[in-house]
N, CA, C and O atoms as a Tripos MOL2 file, in Angstrom:
@<TRIPOS>MOLECULE
protein
  288   287    72     0     0
PROTEIN
NO_CHARGES

@<TRIPOS>ATOM
      1 N          37.9510  185.9060  123.9050 N.3       1 UNK1
      2 CA         38.7750  185.0770  123.1320 C.3       1 UNK1
      3 C          38.7200  185.1760  121.7920 C.2       1 UNK1
      4 O          37.6050  184.8600  121.3760 O.2       1 UNK1
      5 N          39.5200  185.5040  120.9060 N.am      2 UNK2
      6 CA         39.6200  185.5610  119.5440 C.3       2 UNK2
      7 C          39.2210  184.2680  118.7280 C.2       2 UNK2
      8 O          39.5040  183.1620  119.1880 O.2       2 UNK2
      9 N          38.5960  184.3930  117.5780 N.am      3 UNK3
     10 CA         38.3010  183.0940  116.8530 C.3       3 UNK3
     11 C          39.5270  182.6900  116.1930 C.2       3 UNK3
     12 O          40.2400  183.4540  115.5420 O.2       3 UNK3
     13 N          39.7600  181.3610  116.4030 N.am      4 UNK4
     14 CA         40.8930  180.7390  115.7160 C.3       4 UNK4
     15 C          40.8230  180.5620  114.2130 C.2       4 UNK4
     16 O          39.7250  180.2210  113.7730 O.2       4 UNK4
     17 N          41.6760  180.7140  113.4730 N.am      5 UNK5
     18 CA         41.7840  180.5090  112.0600 C.3       5 UNK5
     19 C          41.9510  178.8830  111.7080 C.2       5 UNK5
     20 O          42.7990  178.2910  112.3750 O.2       5 UNK5
     21 N          41.3840  178.2980  110.9470 N.am      6 UNK6
     22 CA         41.6870  176.9810  110.5810 C.3       6 UNK6
     23 C          42.7140  176.8380  109.4960 C.2       6 UNK6
     24 O          43.0120  177.7360  108.7080 O.2       6 UNK6
     25 N          43.2280  175.6350  109.5250 N.am      7 UNK7
     26 CA         44.2090  175.3630  108.5040 C.3       7 UNK7
     27 C          43.4830  175.0170  107.1340 C.2       7 UNK7
     28 O          42.4500  174.3490  107.0830 O.2       7 UNK7
     29 N          44.0560  175.4800  106.1650 N.am      8 UNK8
     30 CA         43.5180  175.2570  104.8390 C.3       8 UNK8
     31 C          44.3060  173.8690  104.3940 C.2       8 UNK8
     32 O          45.3960  173.5870  104.8920 O.2       8 UNK8
     33 N          43.7110  173.1000  103.4970 N.am      9 UNK9
     34 CA         44.1700  171.6880  103.0850 C.3       9 UNK9
     35 C          45.6870  171.7690  102.8360 C.2       9 UNK9
     36 O          46.4440  170.8750  103.2170 O.2       9 UNK9
     37 N          46.1600  173.0100  102.1000 N.am     10 UNK10
     38 CA         47.5050  173.0500  101.7680 C.3      10 UNK10
     39 C          48.5000  173.3960  102.9390 C.2      10 UNK10
     40 O          49.7110  173.2240  102.8030 O.2      10 UNK10
     41 N          47.9650  173.8670  104.0390 N.am     11 UNK11
     42 CA         48.7290  174.2210  105.2080 C.3      11 UNK11
     43 C          48.7460  172.9820  106.1670 C.2      11 UNK11
     44 O          49.7670  172.7970  106.8290 O.2      11 UNK11
     45 N          47.6800  172.1120  106.2900 N.am     12 UNK12
     46 CA         47.3580  171.0520  107.3640 C.3      12 UNK12
     47 C          48.8960  170.2380  107.2930 C.2      12 UNK12
     48 O          49.5240  169.8050  106.3270 O.2      12 UNK12
     49 N          49.1700  170.2380  108.6360 N.am     13 UNK13
     50 CA         50.3710  169.3720  108.7280 C.3      13 UNK13
     51 C          50.1920  167.8560  108.4940 C.2      13 UNK13
     52 O          49.1040  167.2980  108.6360 O.2      13 UNK13
     53 N          51.3440  167.2140  108.1230 N.am     14 UNK14
     54 CA         51.1420  165.7120  107.5850 C.3      14 UNK14
     55 C          51.9600  165.0470  108.5500 C.2      14 UNK14
     56 O          53.0790  165.4730  108.8350 O.2      14 UNK14
     57 N          51.4300  163.9550  109.1050 N.am     15 UNK15
     58 CA         52.1810  162.9350  109.8360 C.3      15 UNK15
     59 C          52.6700  161.4460  108.9850 C.2      15 UNK15
     60 O          51.8530  160.6630  108.5010 O.2      15 UNK15
     61 N          53.8020  161.3090  108.9440 N.am     16 UNK16
     62 CA         54.4820  160.3210  108.2140 C.3      16 UNK16
     63 C          55.1840  159.2940  109.1200 C.2      16 UNK16
     64 O          55.6840  159.7130  110.1640 O.2      16 UNK16
     65 N          55.2710  157.9210  108.7990 N.am     17 UNK17
     66 CA         56.1940  157.0820  109.5470 C.3      17 UNK17
     67 C          57.1040  156.6790  108.4460 C.2      17 UNK17
     68 O          56.7960  156.3360  107.3050 O.2      17 UNK17
     69 N          58.4640  156.7950  109.0710 N.am     18 UNK18
     70 CA         59.7270  156.1050  108.3890 C.3      18 UNK18
     71 C          60.1230  154.8590  108.6270 C.2      18 UNK18
     72 O          60.2880  154.4930  109.7900 O.2      18 UNK18
     73 N          60.3430  154.0010  107.5540 N.am     19 UNK19
     74 CA         60.6450  152.7580  107.8690 C.3      19 UNK19
     75 C          62.0680  152.4050  107.9010 C.2      19 UNK19
     76 O          62.7940  153.1270  107.2180 O.2      19 UNK19
     77 N          62.6460  151.4010  108.5810 N.am     20 UNK20
     78 CA         64.0680  151.2630  108.8530 C.3      20 UNK20
     79 C          64.7100  150.9170  107.4990 C.2      20 UNK20
     80 O          65.9310  150.7710  107.5540 O.2      20 UNK20
     81 N          64.2290  150.7820  106.4930 N.am     21 UNK21
     82 CA         64.6330  150.6640  105.0470 C.3      21 UNK21
     83 C          64.6080  152.2190  104.3440 C.2      21 UNK21
     84 O          65.0330  152.4030  103.2030 O.2      21 UNK21
     85 N          64.1790  153.0540  104.9930 N.am     22 UNK22
     86 CA         64.1970  154.4810  104.5580 C.3      22 UNK22
     87 C          62.8250  154.8470  103.7670 C.2      22 UNK22
     88 O          62.5960  156.0130  103.4460 O.2      22 UNK22
     89 N          61.9910  153.8650  103.4920 N.am     23 UNK23
     90 CA         60.7680  154.0380  102.8390 C.3      23 UNK23
     91 C          59.8140  154.8800  103.9260 C.2      23 UNK23
     92 O          60.0600  154.9190  105.1320 O.2      23 UNK23
     93 N          58.8880  155.4240  103.4010 N.am     24 UNK24
     94 CA         57.7850  156.1850  104.2660 C.3      24 UNK24
     95 C          56.6380  156.2050  103.7430 C.2      24 UNK24
     96 O          56.5480  156.0770  102.5220 O.2      24 UNK24
     97 N          55.4670  156.3730  104.5560 N.am     25 UNK25
     98 CA         54.1380  156.5000  104.1220 C.3      25 UNK25
     99 C          53.5050  157.6460  105.1350 C.2      25 UNK25
    100 O          54.0980  158.1550  106.0870 O.2      25 UNK25
    101 N          52.3490  157.8860  104.7600 N.am     26 UNK26
    102 CA         51.5830  158.7730  105.5700 C.3      26 UNK26
    103 C          50.8640  158.0530  106.6530 C.2      26 UNK26
    104 O          50.4830  156.9120  106.3890 O.2      26 UNK26
    105 N          50.6100  158.5620  107.8760 N.am     27 UNK27
    106 CA         50.0270  157.6760  108.9090 C.3      27 UNK27
    107 C          48.3960  157.7990  108.8700 C.2      27 UNK27
    108 O          47.6160  157.0440  109.4510 O.2      27 UNK27
    109 N          48.0530  158.9440  108.0380 N.am     28 UNK28
    110 CA         46.5380  158.8380  107.9490 C.3      28 UNK28
    111 C          45.9620  157.5300  107.5760 C.2      28 UNK28
    112 O          46.4000  156.8530  106.6460 O.2      28 UNK28
    113 N          44.8210  157.1440  108.4360 N.am     29 UNK29
    114 CA         44.0220  156.0430  108.1190 C.3      29 UNK29
    115 C          44.9030  154.5840  108.2070 C.2      29 UNK29
    116 O          44.5520  153.5300  107.6780 O.2      29 UNK29
    117 N          46.0750  154.7880  108.9710 N.am     30 UNK30
    118 CA         46.8560  153.4560  109.2240 C.3      30 UNK30
    119 C          46.2840  152.8640  110.5790 C.2      30 UNK30
    120 O          45.6880  153.5120  111.4400 O.2      30 UNK30
    121 N          46.5580  151.6000  110.6050 N.am     31 UNK31
    122 CA         46.1440  150.7690  111.8350 C.3      31 UNK31
    123 C          47.3930  149.9970  112.1890 C.2      31 UNK31
    124 O          47.9120  149.1600  111.4500 O.2      31 UNK31
    125 N          47.8810  150.3890  113.5150 N.am     32 UNK32
    126 CA         48.9820  149.4820  114.1150 C.3      32 UNK32
    127 C          48.4560  148.4340  114.9150 C.2      32 UNK32
    128 O          47.6240  148.6050  115.8070 O.2      32 UNK32
    129 N          49.0150  147.2120  114.5410 N.am     33 UNK33
    130 CA         48.4260  146.0160  114.9490 C.3      33 UNK33
    131 C          49.3250  145.3060  115.8760 C.2      33 UNK33
    132 O          50.4660  145.1040  115.4610 O.2      33 UNK33
    133 N          49.0020  144.8670  117.1250 N.am     34 UNK34
    134 CA         49.8510  144.2730  118.2030 C.3      34 UNK34
    135 C          49.3640  142.9160  117.6980 C.2      34 UNK34
    136 O          48.1580  142.7390  117.5280 O.2      34 UNK34
    137 N          50.2710  141.9290  117.4460 N.am     35 UNK35
    138 CA         50.1660  140.5140  117.3700 C.3      35 UNK35
    139 C          51.0200  139.6990  118.3050 C.2      35 UNK35
    140 O          51.9070  140.2440  118.9620 O.2      35 UNK35
    141 N          50.7600  138.3320  118.3860 N.am     36 UNK36
    142 CA         51.8180  137.5970  119.2980 C.3      36 UNK36
    143 C          52.8290  137.0740  118.5210 C.2      36 UNK36
    144 O          52.6820  136.9350  117.3070 O.2      36 UNK36
    145 N          53.9420  136.7390  119.1610 N.am     37 UNK37
    146 CA         55.0340  136.2050  118.5430 C.3      37 UNK37
    147 C          54.8680  135.2410  117.5470 C.2      37 UNK37
    148 O          55.3810  135.3050  116.4300 O.2      37 UNK37
    149 N          53.9500  134.0990  118.0720 N.am     38 UNK38
    150 CA         53.5290  133.1610  117.1710 C.3      38 UNK38
    151 C          53.0810  133.4710  115.8020 C.2      38 UNK38
    152 O          53.5110  132.9200  114.7890 O.2      38 UNK38
    153 N          51.9990  134.5870  115.8560 N.am     39 UNK39
    154 CA         51.4120  135.1320  114.5710 C.3      39 UNK39
    155 C          52.7160  136.0350  113.8620 C.2      39 UNK39
    156 O          52.7880  136.1250  112.6360 O.2      39 UNK39
    157 N          53.5090  136.5460  114.5650 N.am     40 UNK40
    158 CA         54.5790  137.1970  113.6320 C.3      40 UNK40
    159 C          55.4520  135.9870  113.0130 C.2      40 UNK40
    160 O          55.8000  136.0550  111.8340 O.2      40 UNK40
    161 N          55.7340  135.0980  113.6550 N.am     41 UNK41
    162 CA         56.5430  133.9020  112.7640 C.3      41 UNK41
    163 C          55.7970  133.5600  111.8620 C.2      41 UNK41
    164 O          56.3240  133.6570  110.7540 O.2      41 UNK41
    165 N          54.4580  133.0820  111.8680 N.am     42 UNK42
    166 CA         53.5420  132.5600  110.8280 C.3      42 UNK42
    167 C          53.3760  133.8150  109.7430 C.2      42 UNK42
    168 O          53.2880  133.5100  108.5530 O.2      42 UNK42
    169 N          53.3370  134.9940  110.0650 N.am     43 UNK43
    170 CA         53.3730  135.8890  108.8830 C.3      43 UNK43
    171 C          54.5780  135.9260  108.2720 C.2      43 UNK43
    172 O          54.5920  135.7960  107.0480 O.2      43 UNK43
    173 N          55.7110  136.0920  108.9270 N.am     44 UNK44
    174 CA         56.9670  136.2450  108.2070 C.3      44 UNK44
    175 C          57.3760  134.8480  107.3590 C.2      44 UNK44
    176 O          58.2110  134.7970  106.4570 O.2      44 UNK44
    177 N          56.5780  133.7340  107.8780 N.am     45 UNK45
    178 CA         56.9580  132.5200  106.9210 C.3      45 UNK45
    179 C          55.9400  132.2280  105.9080 C.2      45 UNK45
    180 O          56.0010  131.1940  105.2440 O.2      45 UNK45
    181 N          54.8520  133.2350  105.7360 N.am     46 UNK46
    182 CA         54.0010  133.1540  104.6920 C.3      46 UNK46
    183 C          52.7920  131.9780  104.9970 C.2      46 UNK46
    184 O          52.0380  131.5760  104.1110 O.2      46 UNK46
    185 N          52.7520  131.5500  106.2740 N.am     47 UNK47
    186 CA         51.7810  130.7630  106.6530 C.3      47 UNK47
    187 C          50.4560  131.3630  106.9300 C.2      47 UNK47
    188 O          49.4960  130.6030  107.0570 O.2      47 UNK47
    189 N          50.2890  132.7190  107.0450 N.am     48 UNK48
    190 CA         49.1690  133.4740  107.1760 C.3      48 UNK48
    191 C          49.3180  134.8260  106.4860 C.2      48 UNK48
    192 O          50.4360  135.2690  106.2220 O.2      48 UNK48
    193 N          48.2380  135.4590  106.2030 N.am     49 UNK49
    194 CA         48.3030  136.8630  105.8940 C.3      49 UNK49
    195 C          47.7450  137.7920  106.8570 C.2      49 UNK49
    196 O          47.0350  137.3420  107.7560 O.2      49 UNK49
    197 N          48.0080  139.1750  106.7650 N.am     50 UNK50
    198 CA         47.4690  140.1250  107.6270 C.3      50 UNK50
    199 C          45.9690  139.9150  107.7820 C.2      50 UNK50
    200 O          45.4890  140.1230  108.8960 O.2      50 UNK50
    201 N          45.2930  139.5840  106.9350 N.am     51 UNK51
    202 CA         43.8320  139.4780  107.1640 C.3      51 UNK51
    203 C          43.2710  138.2170  107.9090 C.2      51 UNK51
    204 O          42.0800  138.0540  108.1730 O.2      51 UNK51
    205 N          44.3710  137.2720  108.2400 N.am     52 UNK52
    206 CA         44.0700  136.2280  109.0580 C.3      52 UNK52
    207 C          44.4530  136.3480  110.5650 C.2      52 UNK52
    208 O          44.2240  135.4350  111.3590 O.2      52 UNK52
    209 N          45.0820  137.5880  110.9350 N.am     53 UNK53
    210 CA         45.6340  137.8100  112.1420 C.3      53 UNK53
    211 C          44.5340  137.7720  113.2920 C.2      53 UNK53
    212 O          43.3960  138.0130  112.8870 O.2      53 UNK53
    213 N          44.6580  137.5290  114.5700 N.am     54 UNK54
    214 CA         43.7540  137.6400  115.5430 C.3      54 UNK54
    215 C          44.5660  138.6200  116.4110 C.2      54 UNK54
    216 O          45.5310  138.2560  117.0840 O.2      54 UNK54
    217 N          44.1120  139.8950  116.3540 N.am     55 UNK55
    218 CA         44.8470  140.9670  116.9890 C.3      55 UNK55
    219 C          44.4910  141.0010  118.3270 C.2      55 UNK55
    220 O          43.3340  140.9600  118.7460 O.2      55 UNK55
    221 N          45.7190  141.0930  119.1380 N.am     56 UNK56
    222 CA         45.6820  141.4620  120.4820 C.3      56 UNK56
    223 C          45.3960  142.8900  120.6780 C.2      56 UNK56
    224 O          44.7940  143.1040  121.7300 O.2      56 UNK56
    225 N          45.6640  143.9680  119.9420 N.am     57 UNK57
    226 CA         45.3600  145.2430  120.1360 C.3      57 UNK57
    227 C          45.5230  145.9890  118.6500 C.2      57 UNK57
    228 O          46.5440  145.8800  117.9720 O.2      57 UNK57
    229 N          44.5270  146.6490  118.3130 N.am     58 UNK58
    230 CA         44.7290  147.4080  117.1710 C.3      58 UNK58
    231 C          44.6190  149.0190  117.3980 C.2      58 UNK58
    232 O          43.5360  149.3700  117.8660 O.2      58 UNK58
    233 N          45.4430  149.9260  117.1760 N.am     59 UNK59
    234 CA         45.3730  151.2020  117.3250 C.3      59 UNK59
    235 C          45.4240  151.9120  115.8570 C.2      59 UNK59
    236 O          46.3570  151.7660  115.0670 O.2      59 UNK59
    237 N          44.2490  152.7130  115.6260 N.am     60 UNK60
    238 CA         44.0600  153.1540  114.3890 C.3      60 UNK60
    239 C          43.8890  154.8690  114.5700 C.2      60 UNK60
    240 O          43.2610  155.5440  115.3860 O.2      60 UNK60
    241 N          44.7230  155.2090  113.4530 N.am     61 UNK61
    242 CA         45.0760  156.6600  113.3020 C.3      61 UNK61
    243 C          44.1170  157.1300  112.1910 C.2      61 UNK61
    244 O          44.6200  157.2770  111.0770 O.2      61 UNK61
    245 N          42.8610  157.3730  112.3370 N.am     62 UNK62
    246 CA         41.8370  158.1650  111.4540 C.3      62 UNK62
    247 C          42.2450  159.4690  111.0910 C.2      62 UNK62
    248 O          42.4560  159.7870  109.9210 O.2      62 UNK62
    249 N          42.3720  160.2930  112.1280 N.am     63 UNK63
    250 CA         42.5700  161.8340  112.1000 C.3      63 UNK63
    251 C          43.5810  162.2050  113.2680 C.2      63 UNK63
    252 O          43.4280  161.7760  114.4120 O.2      63 UNK63
    253 N          44.5300  162.9590  112.9260 N.am     64 UNK64
    254 CA         45.3030  163.1500  114.0640 C.3      64 UNK64
    255 C          45.6820  164.7190  114.2870 C.2      64 UNK64
    256 O          46.4920  164.9670  115.1800 O.2      64 UNK64
    257 N          45.2280  165.6150  113.6470 N.am     65 UNK65
    258 CA         45.6580  166.9630  113.8940 C.3      65 UNK65
    259 C          44.3480  167.6890  114.2370 C.2      65 UNK65
    260 O          43.2780  167.3640  113.7230 O.2      65 UNK65
    261 N          44.4880  168.7860  115.2170 N.am     66 UNK66
    262 CA         43.2430  169.5560  115.2730 C.3      66 UNK66
    263 C          43.3690  170.5330  114.1890 C.2      66 UNK66
    264 O          44.4410  170.8120  113.6500 O.2      66 UNK66
    265 N          42.1130  171.0960  113.8590 N.am     67 UNK67
    266 CA         42.1440  171.8650  112.7540 C.3      67 UNK67
    267 C          42.5180  173.3500  112.8650 C.2      67 UNK67
    268 O          42.3080  174.1320  111.9380 O.2      67 UNK67
    269 N          43.0550  173.6960  113.9750 N.am     68 UNK68
    270 CA         43.2870  175.1790  114.1880 C.3      68 UNK68
    271 C          44.7390  175.3690  114.4240 C.2      68 UNK68
    272 O          45.3950  174.4660  114.9440 O.2      68 UNK68
    273 N          45.2790  176.5030  114.0680 N.am     69 UNK69
    274 CA         46.5680  177.0030  114.2590 C.3      69 UNK69
    275 C          46.6050  177.6610  115.7420 C.2      69 UNK69
    276 O          45.5950  178.2010  116.1940 O.2      69 UNK69
    277 N          47.6950  177.5970  116.4040 N.am     70 UNK70
    278 CA         47.7720  178.2950  117.5940 C.3      70 UNK70
    279 C          48.4550  179.6890  117.2480 C.2      70 UNK70
    280 O          49.5400  179.7690  116.6730 O.2      70 UNK70
    281 N          47.7760  180.6640  117.6200 N.am     71 UNK71
    282 CA         48.4320  182.2780  117.5440 C.3      71 UNK71
    283 C          49.4010  182.5910  118.5910 C.2      71 UNK71
    284 O          49.2120  182.4780  119.8020 O.2      71 UNK71
    285 N          50.6570  183.0720  117.8900 N.am     72 UNK72
    286 CA         51.6380  183.6000  118.9220 C.3      72 UNK72
    287 C          51.1910  184.7580  119.7590 C.2      72 UNK72
    288 O          51.9420  185.2290  120.6120 O.2      72 UNK72
@<TRIPOS>BOND
     1     1     2 1
     2     2     3 1
     3     3     4 2
     4     3     5 am
     5     5     6 1
     6     6     7 1
     7     7     8 2
     8     7     9 am
     9     9    10 1
    10    10    11 1
    11    11    12 2
    12    11    13 am
    13    13    14 1
    14    14    15 1
    15    15    16 2
    16    15    17 am
    17    17    18 1
    18    18    19 1
    19    19    20 2
    20    19    21 am
    21    21    22 1
    22    22    23 1
    23    23    24 2
    24    23    25 am
    25    25    26 1
    26    26    27 1
    27    27    28 2
    28    27    29 am
    29    29    30 1
    30    30    31 1
    31    31    32 2
    32    31    33 am
    33    33    34 1
    34    34    35 1
    35    35    36 2
    36    35    37 am
    37    37    38 1
    38    38    39 1
    39    39    40 2
    40    39    41 am
    41    41    42 1
    42    42    43 1
    43    43    44 2
    44    43    45 am
    45    45    46 1
    46    46    47 1
    47    47    48 2
    48    47    49 am
    49    49    50 1
    50    50    51 1
    51    51    52 2
    52    51    53 am
    53    53    54 1
    54    54    55 1
    55    55    56 2
    56    55    57 am
    57    57    58 1
    58    58    59 1
    59    59    60 2
    60    59    61 am
    61    61    62 1
    62    62    63 1
    63    63    64 2
    64    63    65 am
    65    65    66 1
    66    66    67 1
    67    67    68 2
    68    67    69 am
    69    69    70 1
    70    70    71 1
    71    71    72 2
    72    71    73 am
    73    73    74 1
    74    74    75 1
    75    75    76 2
    76    75    77 am
    77    77    78 1
    78    78    79 1
    79    79    80 2
    80    79    81 am
    81    81    82 1
    82    82    83 1
    83    83    84 2
    84    83    85 am
    85    85    86 1
    86    86    87 1
    87    87    88 2
    88    87    89 am
    89    89    90 1
    90    90    91 1
    91    91    92 2
    92    91    93 am
    93    93    94 1
    94    94    95 1
    95    95    96 2
    96    95    97 am
    97    97    98 1
    98    98    99 1
    99    99   100 2
   100    99   101 am
   101   101   102 1
   102   102   103 1
   103   103   104 2
   104   103   105 am
   105   105   106 1
   106   106   107 1
   107   107   108 2
   108   107   109 am
   109   109   110 1
   110   110   111 1
   111   111   112 2
   112   111   113 am
   113   113   114 1
   114   114   115 1
   115   115   116 2
   116   115   117 am
   117   117   118 1
   118   118   119 1
   119   119   120 2
   120   119   121 am
   121   121   122 1
   122   122   123 1
   123   123   124 2
   124   123   125 am
   125   125   126 1
   126   126   127 1
   127   127   128 2
   128   127   129 am
   129   129   130 1
   130   130   131 1
   131   131   132 2
   132   131   133 am
   133   133   134 1
   134   134   135 1
   135   135   136 2
   136   135   137 am
   137   137   138 1
   138   138   139 1
   139   139   140 2
   140   139   141 am
   141   141   142 1
   142   142   143 1
   143   143   144 2
   144   143   145 am
   145   145   146 1
   146   146   147 1
   147   147   148 2
   148   147   149 am
   149   149   150 1
   150   150   151 1
   151   151   152 2
   152   151   153 am
   153   153   154 1
   154   154   155 1
   155   155   156 2
   156   155   157 am
   157   157   158 1
   158   158   159 1
   159   159   160 2
   160   159   161 am
   161   161   162 1
   162   162   163 1
   163   163   164 2
   164   163   165 am
   165   165   166 1
   166   166   167 1
   167   167   168 2
   168   167   169 am
   169   169   170 1
   170   170   171 1
   171   171   172 2
   172   171   173 am
   173   173   174 1
   174   174   175 1
   175   175   176 2
   176   175   177 am
   177   177   178 1
   178   178   179 1
   179   179   180 2
   180   179   181 am
   181   181   182 1
   182   182   183 1
   183   183   184 2
   184   183   185 am
   185   185   186 1
   186   186   187 1
   187   187   188 2
   188   187   189 am
   189   189   190 1
   190   190   191 1
   191   191   192 2
   192   191   193 am
   193   193   194 1
   194   194   195 1
   195   195   196 2
   196   195   197 am
   197   197   198 1
   198   198   199 1
   199   199   200 2
   200   199   201 am
   201   201   202 1
   202   202   203 1
   203   203   204 2
   204   203   205 am
   205   205   206 1
   206   206   207 1
   207   207   208 2
   208   207   209 am
   209   209   210 1
   210   210   211 1
   211   211   212 2
   212   211   213 am
   213   213   214 1
   214   214   215 1
   215   215   216 2
   216   215   217 am
   217   217   218 1
   218   218   219 1
   219   219   220 2
   220   219   221 am
   221   221   222 1
   222   222   223 1
   223   223   224 2
   224   223   225 am
   225   225   226 1
   226   226   227 1
   227   227   228 2
   228   227   229 am
   229   229   230 1
   230   230   231 1
   231   231   232 2
   232   231   233 am
   233   233   234 1
   234   234   235 1
   235   235   236 2
   236   235   237 am
   237   237   238 1
   238   238   239 1
   239   239   240 2
   240   239   241 am
   241   241   242 1
   242   242   243 1
   243   243   244 2
   244   243   245 am
   245   245   246 1
   246   246   247 1
   247   247   248 2
   248   247   249 am
   249   249   250 1
   250   250   251 1
   251   251   252 2
   252   251   253 am
   253   253   254 1
   254   254   255 1
   255   255   256 2
   256   255   257 am
   257   257   258 1
   258   258   259 1
   259   259   260 2
   260   259   261 am
   261   261   262 1
   262   262   263 1
   263   263   264 2
   264   263   265 am
   265   265   266 1
   266   266   267 1
   267   267   268 2
   268   267   269 am
   269   269   270 1
   270   270   271 1
   271   271   272 2
   272   271   273 am
   273   273   274 1
   274   274   275 1
   275   275   276 2
   276   275   277 am
   277   277   278 1
   278   278   279 1
   279   279   280 2
   280   279   281 am
   281   281   282 1
   282   282   283 1
   283   283   284 2
   284   283   285 am
   285   285   286 1
   286   286   287 1
   287   287   288 2
@<TRIPOS>SUBSTRUCTURE
     1 UNK1         2 RESIDUE 1 A UNK
     2 UNK2         6 RESIDUE 1 A UNK
     3 UNK3        10 RESIDUE 1 A UNK
     4 UNK4        14 RESIDUE 1 A UNK
     5 UNK5        18 RESIDUE 1 A UNK
     6 UNK6        22 RESIDUE 1 A UNK
     7 UNK7        26 RESIDUE 1 A UNK
     8 UNK8        30 RESIDUE 1 A UNK
     9 UNK9        34 RESIDUE 1 A UNK
    10 UNK10       38 RESIDUE 1 A UNK
    11 UNK11       42 RESIDUE 1 A UNK
    12 UNK12       46 RESIDUE 1 A UNK
    13 UNK13       50 RESIDUE 1 A UNK
    14 UNK14       54 RESIDUE 1 A UNK
    15 UNK15       58 RESIDUE 1 A UNK
    16 UNK16       62 RESIDUE 1 A UNK
    17 UNK17       66 RESIDUE 1 A UNK
    18 UNK18       70 RESIDUE 1 A UNK
    19 UNK19       74 RESIDUE 1 A UNK
    20 UNK20       78 RESIDUE 1 A UNK
    21 UNK21       82 RESIDUE 1 A UNK
    22 UNK22       86 RESIDUE 1 A UNK
    23 UNK23       90 RESIDUE 1 A UNK
    24 UNK24       94 RESIDUE 1 A UNK
    25 UNK25       98 RESIDUE 1 A UNK
    26 UNK26      102 RESIDUE 1 A UNK
    27 UNK27      106 RESIDUE 1 A UNK
    28 UNK28      110 RESIDUE 1 A UNK
    29 UNK29      114 RESIDUE 1 A UNK
    30 UNK30      118 RESIDUE 1 A UNK
    31 UNK31      122 RESIDUE 1 A UNK
    32 UNK32      126 RESIDUE 1 A UNK
    33 UNK33      130 RESIDUE 1 A UNK
    34 UNK34      134 RESIDUE 1 A UNK
    35 UNK35      138 RESIDUE 1 A UNK
    36 UNK36      142 RESIDUE 1 A UNK
    37 UNK37      146 RESIDUE 1 A UNK
    38 UNK38      150 RESIDUE 1 A UNK
    39 UNK39      154 RESIDUE 1 A UNK
    40 UNK40      158 RESIDUE 1 A UNK
    41 UNK41      162 RESIDUE 1 A UNK
    42 UNK42      166 RESIDUE 1 A UNK
    43 UNK43      170 RESIDUE 1 A UNK
    44 UNK44      174 RESIDUE 1 A UNK
    45 UNK45      178 RESIDUE 1 A UNK
    46 UNK46      182 RESIDUE 1 A UNK
    47 UNK47      186 RESIDUE 1 A UNK
    48 UNK48      190 RESIDUE 1 A UNK
    49 UNK49      194 RESIDUE 1 A UNK
    50 UNK50      198 RESIDUE 1 A UNK
    51 UNK51      202 RESIDUE 1 A UNK
    52 UNK52      206 RESIDUE 1 A UNK
    53 UNK53      210 RESIDUE 1 A UNK
    54 UNK54      214 RESIDUE 1 A UNK
    55 UNK55      218 RESIDUE 1 A UNK
    56 UNK56      222 RESIDUE 1 A UNK
    57 UNK57      226 RESIDUE 1 A UNK
    58 UNK58      230 RESIDUE 1 A UNK
    59 UNK59      234 RESIDUE 1 A UNK
    60 UNK60      238 RESIDUE 1 A UNK
    61 UNK61      242 RESIDUE 1 A UNK
    62 UNK62      246 RESIDUE 1 A UNK
    63 UNK63      250 RESIDUE 1 A UNK
    64 UNK64      254 RESIDUE 1 A UNK
    65 UNK65      258 RESIDUE 1 A UNK
    66 UNK66      262 RESIDUE 1 A UNK
    67 UNK67      266 RESIDUE 1 A UNK
    68 UNK68      270 RESIDUE 1 A UNK
    69 UNK69      274 RESIDUE 1 A UNK
    70 UNK70      278 RESIDUE 1 A UNK
    71 UNK71      282 RESIDUE 1 A UNK
    72 UNK72      286 RESIDUE 1 A UNK
């Protein structure tokens, strides 16, 4: 089996998330937090801040790509 060549930093694919309003950001080091309906209402109403959430589930995206390209 041939040795695989790694991505250079300039070639590494990037994952982004596009919001409903058209804004976007990188997914690197993002945490998607699942919260209750009650917490969502409190958050929207300004009663609590994200740091105050009691998370049902956190999904963290620290690194998301393998470091090697597939050769044809």
